[in-house]
C-alpha positions in Angstrom: -10.7 9.1 -7.4 -8.4 6.6 -9.0 -9.3 4.1 -11.7 -9.2 0.6 -10.2 -8.7 -2.6 -12.2 -10.6 -4.8 -9.7 -14.4 -4.8 -9.8 -17.2 -6.4 -7.8 -17.5 -10.1 -8.7 -13.9 -10.6 -9.7 -11.9 -13.5 -8.3 -8.7 -12.3 -6.6 -5.7 -13.7 -4.7 -4.1 -12.0 -1.7 -0.4 -11.4 -2.4 0.7 -9.7 0.8 -0.2 -9.7 4.5 -1.6 -12.2 7.0 -3.9 -13.8 4.4 -1.3 -14.2 1.7 -2.1 -17.0 -0.8 -5.9 -17.1 -0.1 -8.4 -16.5 -2.8 -11.9 -15.2 -2.8 -14.6 -13.2 -4.7 -14.8 -9.4 -4.4 -18.0 -8.4 -2.6 -17.6 -4.7 -2.6 -15.0 -2.1 -3.8 -14.4 1.1 -1.8 -13.0 3.4 -4.4 -12.4 6.4 -2.2 -10.2 4.4 0.2 -8.6 2.1 -2.5 -9.9 -1.0 -0.6 -12.0 -4.1 -1.4 -14.1 -6.5 0.7 -13.3 -10.0 -0.3 -15.4 -13.1 0.7 -13.8 -15.1 3.5 -10.7 -13.0 3.8 -9.7 -10.6 6.6 -12.6 -11.8 8.8 -12.8 -9.8 12.0 -14.9 -10.2 15.2 -17.1 -7.1 15.7 -18.8 -6.6 19.1 -22.4 -5.3 18.6 -24.7 -3.8 21.1 -28.3 -5.1 21.2 -30.5 -3.2 18.7 -33.9 -3.6 17.0 -32.4 -5.6 14.2 -30.2 -7.7 16.5 -31.9 -7.9 19.9 -29.3 -10.4 21.2 -26.2 -8.4 20.4 -22.9 -10.2 20.8 -19.9 -11.0 18.6 -20.5 -10.9 14.8 -17.9 -12.2 12.3 -17.6 -10.0 9.2 -15.1 -9.3 6.4 -13.1 -6.1 6.7 -11.7 -4.2 3.7 -8.2 -5.1 2.4 -6.1 -2.7 0.4 -6.2 -3.1 -3.4 -2.4 -3.2 -3.6 -2.4 -6.5 -1.7 -4.7 -8.2 -4.2 -4.1 -9.5 -7.7 -6.7 -10.5 -10.3 -7.0 -14.2 -11.3 -7.3 -15.3 -14.9 -10.7 -16.9 -15.3 -9.3 -19.7 -17.5 -6.0 -20.8 -15.8 -6.7 -19.4 -12.3 -3.2 -17.7 -12.4 -2.5 -14.1 -11.4 -2.8 -11.7 -14.4 -2.6 -8.1 -15.3 -5.4 -6.2 -16.9 -5.4 -4.5 -20.4 -8.2 -2.6 -22.0 -9.4 -3.0 -25.5 -12.2 -1.4 -27.5 -14.5 -3.9 -29.1 -17.0 -2.2 -31.3 -18.2 0.7 -29.2 -17.5 -1.0 -25.9 -14.3 -0.7 -23.8 -13.6 -4.1 -22.2 -11.1 -5.5 -19.7 -8.8 -8.2 -21.1 -6.5 -10.7 -19.2 -2.9 -10.2 -20.3 -2.2 -14.0 -19.7 -4.9 -15.6 -21.8 -6.2 -12.6 -23.9 -9.7 -13.4 -22.6 -12.3 -10.8 -21.8 -12.9 -10.5 -18.0 
């Protein structure tokens, strides 16, 4: 498994593909597939059969995973794209924004 710099709860911007330029919050990260599910981005229509939980069935809109390489992390202060650095503060290793030097 690879080390990913994007985590659940981060705000990201799409830099490539159909949803280029849109921003959202990471809901889930799929580390084994190098993908992330982002709120409101890559929404697909899924046809569902009637079941016990959904007796009506029908078409459900849900977010599909998008590849990590198409996402960039946004700086919490300036809302600009930033890279991630790691620093050791005390006995903790923390992620730091390269743009503003602020802990993510």
